[in-house]
N, C-alpha and C positions, 0 to 999 in steps of 0.2 A: 538560597536561602533568603528569606524576604526581610527586607529592612523595613522597621516600624518606626513611625515618629510617636513619642509618648510625651507626656507633659505633666512634670511633677514640681511643685512648689512655684509655679510660674515660669519654670524654664523648661526648654524642650531638649528631648535627647533622641537620638536614634540609636535604635537597638535592633539587633539581627535575632531572628527566632526561627524555630522550624517550621515547615509549611503546615499550614491548617492550626498553628496555635496562637495566631495574631490575637484571638478574641482574648484567649486566656492572659496573654501580655498586657492587653489594655484593662483588663479588669484588674490585675495585680498592680499596674500603674496608677489605676483609679484610686485604690485602696492607698497605696502611698503617698498620693497627692492630697486625699483627705488628711492624713496624719502630718503632711508637711503644711497644710494649710492650718491646722491647729496650732503647730509649732510657730508659725508665722503670726499668728494672733496672739498667742501668750508672749512670745521671745522678741520678734521682730524678724528683721532681715539676718538671715545666717549665710555662711560662706556654702557652697553646693556640697562639698563633702560633708560637711557637720549635718546640714539639714537632712541629707539622705541617710546618715548614720542614725540620726536621733529617730527620723520617722521609720527607719527599719525596726530600730530597738523596739518603739512603742508598738509596731505591730507583731514583734516576736513575744512581746509582753502579752499582749491579748491572745495571741495562738496560744502559749503556754497555758494561760488562763482556762481557755477551752478544751485543751488537751486534757488539763486535770478534771474538768466537769466531765469531759468523755470517760476518762478512766473509772471516774466515780460512777457513773451512770452504768457501766460495763460491769463493775464490781455488783452494784445493787441487780442488774439483770441476771449474773450468774446466780446470786442468792435466791432471787426470786424463781429461777429455773430449777434451783434444788429443792426449794419448797413446793413446786408446782409437781415435781417428779416423785417427791415424797408422799403428796397427797395422792397422787395417780397410783403409786405402788401399794397404797393401802387396801385392803379388801373391801369390798363393797359391804355395807352394813347387811346383818341379817334382817330378811323381810320380816316386819312385824305381823303377829298373828292376830287375826280378829275373828271372834267368834258371834255369830250372827245367831239369836236364838229361832229355832224353827217351831212354829205352831203346830201342834199335832192334826193332822187330817181330821179326827171326830170333831175336834172344836171348831176347826173352819166350818164343817157340816151343820153343825149345831147352829152357829152363830148365823151361817145363811139360812136355815130354817127359821130362826128367831126374827131375822129381818123380812123374811115372808111374812110371817105372821102379822109382823107389825104394820106393813105396808097394807095386809088385807083388812086390819082393823082401820087404819087411817081411811081407806077407801070406803069402808061400810059407815065411819063417822060423816066423811062428806056427803054420802048418799043421803043420809038423814037429814042434815044440815041443809041441803039444797032444796 
């Protein structure tokens, strides 16, 4: 079992931990040290036990606040998931029917014939003007 030296509030502590958990211990100690430094700035020098207790309580308070926010986020996520499930359970809306008028074939033929006559007349006018 490895022995790790950690620094909290300007003091050194030797702590044992499981193999491979040294990094987590150093991270936790850094968080505790940050709280101890805040306490030292605000209150001044404290006895070791009181400093560790107060720093631990500050971290526990922050953790409790984060847990409350996490619970609220989980409740919101459940509500959003329920809304999504409801929306997905709804049947798809009926397709909208759009009617496009169809031009009868004889009208198309008549228009084509009129266009051809107009082009012929335009060619005759162009020929006379030229």
